[in-house]
MARNU-251095 format. One record per residue: residue number from 1; residue in one letter; x, y, z of N, C-alpha, C in turn. Coordinates in Angstrom, 1 decimal. Atoms other than C-alpha are relative to their C-alpha. Layout:
N
resi: NUM	resn: A	n_u: X	n_v: Y	n_w: Z	ca_u: X	ca_v: Y	ca_w: Z	c_u: X	c_v: Y	c_w: Z
...
***
This chain:
86
resi: 1	resn: X	n_u: 0.3	n_v: -0.1	n_w: -1.4	ca_u: 15.0	ca_v: 0.7	ca_w: -22.5	c_u: -1.4	c_v: 0.6	c_w: 0.2
resi: 2	resn: X	n_u: 1.6	n_v: -0.4	n_w: -0.2	ca_u: 11.5	ca_v: 1.2	ca_w: -20.9	c_u: -0.1	c_v: 1.1	c_w: 0.9
resi: 3	resn: X	n_u: 0.2	n_v: -1.3	n_w: -0.5	ca_u: 10.2	ca_v: 4.4	ca_w: -19.7	c_u: -0.9	c_v: -0.4	c_w: 1.3
resi: 4	resn: X	n_u: 1.0	n_v: -0.1	n_w: -1.0	ca_u: 8.6	ca_v: 4.3	ca_w: -16.3	c_u: -0.4	c_v: 1.3	c_w: 0.3
resi: 5	resn: X	n_u: 0.6	n_v: -1.3	n_w: -0.5	ca_u: 6.2	ca_v: 6.8	ca_w: -14.9	c_u: 0.6	c_v: 0.1	c_w: 1.2
resi: 6	resn: X	n_u: -0.6	n_v: -0.1	n_w: -1.5	ca_u: 7.2	ca_v: 8.3	ca_w: -11.6	c_u: -0.7	c_v: -0.9	c_w: 0.6
resi: 7	resn: X	n_u: 0.8	n_v: 0.9	n_w: -1.1	ca_u: 4.3	ca_v: 6.3	ca_w: -10.0	c_u: 0.5	c_v: -1.3	c_w: -0.3
resi: 8	resn: X	n_u: -0.7	n_v: 1.5	n_w: 0.0	ca_u: 5.8	ca_v: 3.0	ca_w: -11.3	c_u: 1.1	c_v: -0.2	c_w: 0.2
resi: 9	resn: X	n_u: -1.5	n_v: 0.2	n_w: -0.7	ca_u: 9.4	ca_v: 3.8	ca_w: -10.2	c_u: -0.4	c_v: 0.0	c_w: 1.2
resi: 10	resn: X	n_u: 0.2	n_v: -0.2	n_w: -1.4	ca_u: 7.9	ca_v: 4.7	ca_w: -6.9	c_u: -0.5	c_v: -1.4	c_w: 0.4
resi: 11	resn: X	n_u: 0.3	n_v: 1.5	n_w: -0.3	ca_u: 6.0	ca_v: 1.3	ca_w: -6.7	c_u: 1.1	c_v: -1.2	c_w: 0.0
resi: 12	resn: X	n_u: -1.1	n_v: 0.8	n_w: 0.0	ca_u: 9.0	ca_v: -0.9	ca_w: -8.0	c_u: 0.7	c_v: 0.3	c_w: 1.3
resi: 13	resn: X	n_u: -1.0	n_v: -0.6	n_w: -1.1	ca_u: 11.1	ca_v: 0.9	ca_w: -5.3	c_u: -0.6	c_v: -0.4	c_w: 1.3
resi: 14	resn: X	n_u: 0.5	n_v: 0.6	n_w: -1.1	ca_u: 8.6	ca_v: 0.0	ca_w: -3.1	c_u: -0.2	c_v: -1.5	c_w: 0.6
resi: 15	resn: X	n_u: -0.1	n_v: 1.6	n_w: 0.0	ca_u: 8.7	ca_v: -3.7	ca_w: -3.5	c_u: 1.1	c_v: -0.2	c_w: 0.5
resi: 16	resn: X	n_u: -1.0	n_v: 0.2	n_w: -0.4	ca_u: 12.0	ca_v: -3.6	ca_w: -3.2	c_u: 0.4	c_v: 0.3	c_w: 1.3
resi: 17	resn: X	n_u: -0.2	n_v: -0.7	n_w: -1.1	ca_u: 12.2	ca_v: -1.5	ca_w: 0.0	c_u: -1.1	c_v: -0.7	c_w: 1.1
resi: 18	resn: X	n_u: 1.0	n_v: 0.2	n_w: -1.1	ca_u: 9.3	ca_v: -3.4	ca_w: 1.7	c_u: 0.7	c_v: -1.0	c_w: 1.1
resi: 19	resn: X	n_u: -0.1	n_v: 0.4	n_w: -1.0	ca_u: 9.5	ca_v: -4.4	ca_w: 5.0	c_u: 0.1	c_v: -2.0	c_w: -0.1
resi: 20	resn: X	n_u: 0.2	n_v: 1.2	n_w: 0.2	ca_u: 8.8	ca_v: -8.1	ca_w: 4.0	c_u: 0.9	c_v: -0.7	c_w: -1.1
resi: 21	resn: X	n_u: -0.9	n_v: 0.3	n_w: 0.8	ca_u: 11.6	ca_v: -8.4	ca_w: 1.5	c_u: 1.0	c_v: -0.6	c_w: 0.8
resi: 22	resn: X	n_u: -0.9	n_v: 0.6	n_w: -0.6	ca_u: 14.2	ca_v: -10.7	ca_w: 2.1	c_u: 1.6	c_v: 0.3	c_w: -0.1
resi: 23	resn: X	n_u: -1.0	n_v: -0.3	n_w: 0.2	ca_u: 17.1	ca_v: -9.4	ca_w: 0.8	c_u: 0.3	c_v: 1.3	c_w: -1.0
resi: 24	resn: X	n_u: -0.2	n_v: -1.1	n_w: 1.0	ca_u: 18.8	ca_v: -6.6	ca_w: -1.6	c_u: 0.6	c_v: -0.8	c_w: -1.5
resi: 25	resn: X	n_u: -0.8	n_v: 0.6	n_w: 1.1	ca_u: 20.3	ca_v: -9.2	ca_w: -4.2	c_u: -1.1	c_v: -0.7	c_w: -1.1
resi: 26	resn: X	n_u: 0.8	n_v: 0.0	n_w: 1.1	ca_u: 18.6	ca_v: -9.6	ca_w: -7.4	c_u: -0.5	c_v: -1.3	c_w: 0.0
resi: 27	resn: X	n_u: 0.4	n_v: 1.2	n_w: -0.1	ca_u: 18.3	ca_v: -13.4	ca_w: -7.4	c_u: -0.7	c_v: -0.4	c_w: 1.3
resi: 28	resn: X	n_u: 0.8	n_v: 0.4	n_w: -1.3	ca_u: 16.8	ca_v: -13.5	ca_w: -4.0	c_u: -1.4	c_v: 0.9	c_w: 0.1
resi: 29	resn: X	n_u: 1.3	n_v: -0.8	n_w: 0.1	ca_u: 14.2	ca_v: -10.5	ca_w: -4.5	c_u: -1.0	c_v: -0.6	c_w: -1.1
resi: 30	resn: X	n_u: 0.6	n_v: 0.4	n_w: 1.2	ca_u: 13.0	ca_v: -11.6	ca_w: -8.0	c_u: -0.7	c_v: -1.1	c_w: 0.2
resi: 31	resn: X	n_u: 1.0	n_v: 0.5	n_w: -0.5	ca_u: 9.8	ca_v: -13.2	ca_w: -7.4	c_u: -0.4	c_v: -0.5	c_w: 1.6
resi: 32	resn: X	n_u: 0.1	n_v: -0.3	n_w: -1.6	ca_u: 9.8	ca_v: -12.7	ca_w: -3.4	c_u: -1.1	c_v: 0.9	c_w: 0.1
resi: 33	resn: X	n_u: 1.2	n_v: -1.0	n_w: -0.2	ca_u: 6.3	ca_v: -11.9	ca_w: -2.6	c_u: -0.1	c_v: 0.8	c_w: 1.2
resi: 34	resn: X	n_u: 0.1	n_v: -1.1	n_w: -1.1	ca_u: 5.5	ca_v: -9.0	ca_w: -0.5	c_u: -1.4	c_v: 0.2	c_w: 0.3
resi: 35	resn: X	n_u: 1.5	n_v: -0.4	n_w: -0.1	ca_u: 2.0	ca_v: -8.1	ca_w: 1.2	c_u: -0.1	c_v: 1.3	c_w: -1.2
resi: 36	resn: X	n_u: 0.4	n_v: -1.2	n_w: 0.6	ca_u: 0.5	ca_v: -5.5	ca_w: -1.3	c_u: 0.1	c_v: 1.4	c_w: 0.9
resi: 37	resn: X	n_u: 0.1	n_v: -1.0	n_w: -1.0	ca_u: -0.4	ca_v: -3.4	ca_w: 1.6	c_u: 1.5	c_v: 0.6	c_w: 0.4
resi: 38	resn: X	n_u: -1.5	n_v: -0.6	n_w: -0.3	ca_u: 3.2	ca_v: -3.1	ca_w: 2.5	c_u: 0.8	c_v: 0.8	c_w: -0.8
resi: 39	resn: X	n_u: -0.7	n_v: -0.6	n_w: 1.3	ca_u: 3.9	ca_v: -1.8	ca_w: -0.7	c_u: -1.0	c_v: 1.7	c_w: -0.1
resi: 40	resn: X	n_u: 1.3	n_v: -1.1	n_w: 0.2	ca_u: 0.6	ca_v: 0.8	ca_w: -0.9	c_u: 0.3	c_v: 1.0	c_w: 1.2
resi: 41	resn: X	n_u: -0.4	n_v: -1.0	n_w: -0.8	ca_u: 1.8	ca_v: 2.1	ca_w: 2.3	c_u: 0.6	c_v: 1.1	c_w: -0.1
resi: 42	resn: X	n_u: -1.0	n_v: -0.6	n_w: 0.3	ca_u: 4.6	ca_v: 3.7	ca_w: 0.9	c_u: -0.1	c_v: 0.8	c_w: -1.2
resi: 43	resn: X	n_u: 0.3	n_v: -1.0	n_w: 1.5	ca_u: 3.4	ca_v: 5.6	ca_w: -2.5	c_u: -0.9	c_v: 0.5	c_w: 0.1
resi: 44	resn: X	n_u: 0.8	n_v: -1.3	n_w: -0.1	ca_u: 1.9	ca_v: 8.5	ca_w: -3.1	c_u: -1.4	c_v: -0.5	c_w: -0.8
resi: 45	resn: X	n_u: 1.4	n_v: 0.6	n_w: 0.8	ca_u: -0.9	ca_v: 6.5	ca_w: -5.6	c_u: -0.6	c_v: -0.7	c_w: 1.0
resi: 46	resn: X	n_u: 0.6	n_v: 1.1	n_w: -0.7	ca_u: -3.6	ca_v: 4.9	ca_w: -3.5	c_u: -1.2	c_v: -0.2	c_w: -0.8
resi: 47	resn: X	n_u: 1.2	n_v: 0.5	n_w: 0.7	ca_u: -6.9	ca_v: 3.3	ca_w: -4.3	c_u: 0.0	c_v: -0.4	c_w: -1.2
resi: 48	resn: X	n_u: 0.1	n_v: 0.4	n_w: 1.4	ca_u: -7.6	ca_v: 3.1	ca_w: -8.0	c_u: 1.1	c_v: 0.3	c_w: -0.6
resi: 49	resn: X	n_u: -1.5	n_v: -0.3	n_w: 0.6	ca_u: -4.5	ca_v: 4.9	ca_w: -8.7	c_u: 1.1	c_v: -1.0	c_w: -0.1
resi: 50	resn: X	n_u: -0.9	n_v: 0.9	n_w: -0.4	ca_u: -2.5	ca_v: 2.7	ca_w: -7.1	c_u: -0.3	c_v: -1.5	c_w: -0.8
resi: 51	resn: X	n_u: 0.4	n_v: 1.3	n_w: 0.9	ca_u: -4.4	ca_v: -0.5	ca_w: -9.0	c_u: 0.5	c_v: 0.1	c_w: -1.3
resi: 52	resn: X	n_u: -0.2	n_v: -0.2	n_w: 1.4	ca_u: -4.1	ca_v: 1.2	ca_w: -12.2	c_u: 1.7	c_v: -0.1	c_w: -0.2
resi: 53	resn: X	n_u: -1.6	n_v: 0.2	n_w: 0.2	ca_u: 0.1	ca_v: 1.4	ca_w: -11.7	c_u: 0.4	c_v: -1.4	c_w: 0.1
resi: 54	resn: X	n_u: -0.3	n_v: 1.7	n_w: -0.1	ca_u: 0.1	ca_v: -2.3	ca_w: -10.5	c_u: -0.5	c_v: -0.4	c_w: -1.2
resi: 55	resn: X	n_u: 0.4	n_v: 0.8	n_w: 1.1	ca_u: -1.8	ca_v: -3.3	ca_w: -13.2	c_u: 1.2	c_v: 0.5	c_w: -1.6
resi: 56	resn: X	n_u: -0.7	n_v: -0.3	n_w: 1.1	ca_u: 0.2	ca_v: -1.2	ca_w: -15.8	c_u: 1.4	c_v: -0.8	c_w: 0.3
resi: 57	resn: X	n_u: -1.2	n_v: 0.3	n_w: 0.0	ca_u: 3.5	ca_v: -2.5	ca_w: -14.3	c_u: -0.2	c_v: -1.9	c_w: -0.3
resi: 58	resn: X	n_u: 0.4	n_v: 1.2	n_w: 0.6	ca_u: 1.9	ca_v: -6.1	ca_w: -14.8	c_u: 0.1	c_v: -0.2	c_w: -1.4
resi: 59	resn: X	n_u: 0.2	n_v: 0.2	n_w: 1.5	ca_u: 1.2	ca_v: -5.6	ca_w: -18.4	c_u: 1.2	c_v: 0.2	c_w: -0.8
resi: 60	resn: X	n_u: -1.1	n_v: -0.3	n_w: 0.5	ca_u: 4.6	ca_v: -4.3	ca_w: -18.9	c_u: 1.1	c_v: -1.5	c_w: 0.1
resi: 61	resn: X	n_u: -0.9	n_v: 1.2	n_w: -0.7	ca_u: 6.2	ca_v: -7.5	ca_w: -17.2	c_u: 0.7	c_v: 0.2	c_w: 1.3
resi: 62	resn: X	n_u: -1.1	n_v: 0.0	n_w: -0.9	ca_u: 7.7	ca_v: -5.9	ca_w: -14.6	c_u: -0.3	c_v: -0.4	c_w: 1.6
resi: 63	resn: X	n_u: 0.8	n_v: 0.4	n_w: -1.4	ca_u: 5.4	ca_v: -7.2	ca_w: -11.6	c_u: -0.8	c_v: -0.9	c_w: -0.2
resi: 64	resn: X	n_u: 1.3	n_v: 0.8	n_w: 0.1	ca_u: 3.0	ca_v: -9.8	ca_w: -10.8	c_u: -0.9	c_v: 0.0	c_w: 1.4
resi: 65	resn: X	n_u: 1.0	n_v: -0.2	n_w: -0.9	ca_u: 0.1	ca_v: -10.2	ca_w: -8.4	c_u: -0.6	c_v: -1.2	c_w: 0.3
resi: 66	resn: X	n_u: 0.9	n_v: 1.2	n_w: -0.4	ca_u: -2.0	ca_v: -12.8	ca_w: -6.6	c_u: -0.8	c_v: 0.7	c_w: 1.0
resi: 67	resn: X	n_u: 0.7	n_v: -0.3	n_w: -1.1	ca_u: -5.2	ca_v: -12.5	ca_w: -4.7	c_u: -0.8	c_v: 1.5	c_w: -0.2
resi: 68	resn: X	n_u: 0.5	n_v: -1.2	n_w: 0.1	ca_u: -7.1	ca_v: -9.5	ca_w: -4.1	c_u: -0.4	c_v: 0.2	c_w: 1.7
resi: 69	resn: X	n_u: 0.2	n_v: -0.3	n_w: -1.3	ca_u: -7.7	ca_v: -7.3	ca_w: -0.9	c_u: 1.1	c_v: 0.1	c_w: 0.8
resi: 70	resn: X	n_u: -1.1	n_v: -0.2	n_w: -0.8	ca_u: -5.9	ca_v: -7.5	ca_w: 2.3	c_u: 0.9	c_v: -1.2	c_w: -0.2
resi: 71	resn: X	n_u: -0.5	n_v: 0.8	n_w: 0.3	ca_u: -4.7	ca_v: -10.7	ca_w: 1.3	c_u: 0.8	c_v: -0.4	c_w: -1.4
resi: 72	resn: X	n_u: -0.7	n_v: 0.0	n_w: 1.1	ca_u: -3.1	ca_v: -9.7	ca_w: -1.9	c_u: 1.6	c_v: 0.2	c_w: 0.2
resi: 73	resn: X	n_u: -1.6	n_v: -0.1	n_w: 0.2	ca_u: 0.7	ca_v: -10.0	ca_w: -2.7	c_u: 0.5	c_v: 0.3	c_w: -1.2
resi: 74	resn: X	n_u: -0.5	n_v: -0.7	n_w: 1.0	ca_u: 3.0	ca_v: -8.7	ca_w: -5.2	c_u: 1.6	c_v: -0.5	c_w: -0.3
resi: 75	resn: X	n_u: -1.6	n_v: 0.3	n_w: -0.1	ca_u: 6.7	ca_v: -9.4	ca_w: -6.5	c_u: 0.3	c_v: 0.5	c_w: -1.2
resi: 76	resn: X	n_u: -0.4	n_v: -0.4	n_w: 1.1	ca_u: 8.9	ca_v: -8.1	ca_w: -8.8	c_u: 0.8	c_v: -1.0	c_w: -0.9
resi: 77	resn: X	n_u: -0.7	n_v: 0.9	n_w: 0.8	ca_u: 10.2	ca_v: -9.7	ca_w: -11.8	c_u: 1.4	c_v: 0.4	c_w: -0.5
resi: 78	resn: X	n_u: -1.5	n_v: -0.7	n_w: 0.3	ca_u: 13.8	ca_v: -9.8	ca_w: -13.4	c_u: -0.3	c_v: 1.1	c_w: -1.0
resi: 79	resn: X	n_u: 0.2	n_v: -1.1	n_w: 0.5	ca_u: 12.6	ca_v: -7.5	ca_w: -15.8	c_u: -0.1	c_v: 1.5	c_w: 0.8
resi: 80	resn: X	n_u: 0.1	n_v: -0.8	n_w: -0.9	ca_u: 11.3	ca_v: -5.2	ca_w: -13.2	c_u: 1.1	c_v: 0.2	c_w: 0.9
resi: 81	resn: X	n_u: -1.4	n_v: -0.3	n_w: -0.6	ca_u: 14.5	ca_v: -5.4	ca_w: -11.2	c_u: 0.8	c_v: 0.8	c_w: -1.1
resi: 82	resn: X	n_u: -0.8	n_v: -0.6	n_w: 0.9	ca_u: 16.3	ca_v: -4.3	ca_w: -14.3	c_u: -0.7	c_v: 1.4	c_w: -0.1
resi: 83	resn: X	n_u: 0.5	n_v: -1.4	n_w: 0.6	ca_u: 14.1	ca_v: -1.3	ca_w: -15.1	c_u: 0.2	c_v: 0.8	c_w: 1.4
resi: 84	resn: X	n_u: -0.2	n_v: -0.9	n_w: -1.2	ca_u: 14.0	ca_v: -0.2	ca_w: -11.2	c_u: 1.4	c_v: 0.4	c_w: 0.1
resi: 85	resn: X	n_u: -1.6	n_v: -0.1	n_w: -0.4	ca_u: 18.0	ca_v: -0.5	ca_w: -11.2	c_u: 0.5	c_v: 0.9	c_w: -1.3
resi: 86	resn: X	n_u: -0.7	n_v: -0.6	n_w: 1.3	ca_u: 18.7	ca_v: 1.2	ca_w: -14.9	c_u: 0.3	c_v: 1.5	c_w: 0.6
***
C-alpha cells in the first residue's frame, strides 16, 4: 500500500473530478488527459507547491504530464487510480 500525502490525494481526486474527465470508469479515465489548470483550480496547493505535488505523483507513477504553462495536460495512471480509490 502506498501512502499518499493529503495534497497528493487531493490532486488525484481533482484529476478524477475534472470537468474534462470523460467518465468515472477506470478503463476510460486512466490515460485520459485533462488540462492541468482544471486540476489546479480545485486544490489547496498552488504555484510551486502544486508543481511539487504533481512531480511527486509522477515520480511515484500515479500521474503523467505533458507540456508546460497554460497548455499543460495531465492524466492519472492505473496505479494512481488504485491509490486514489484505496
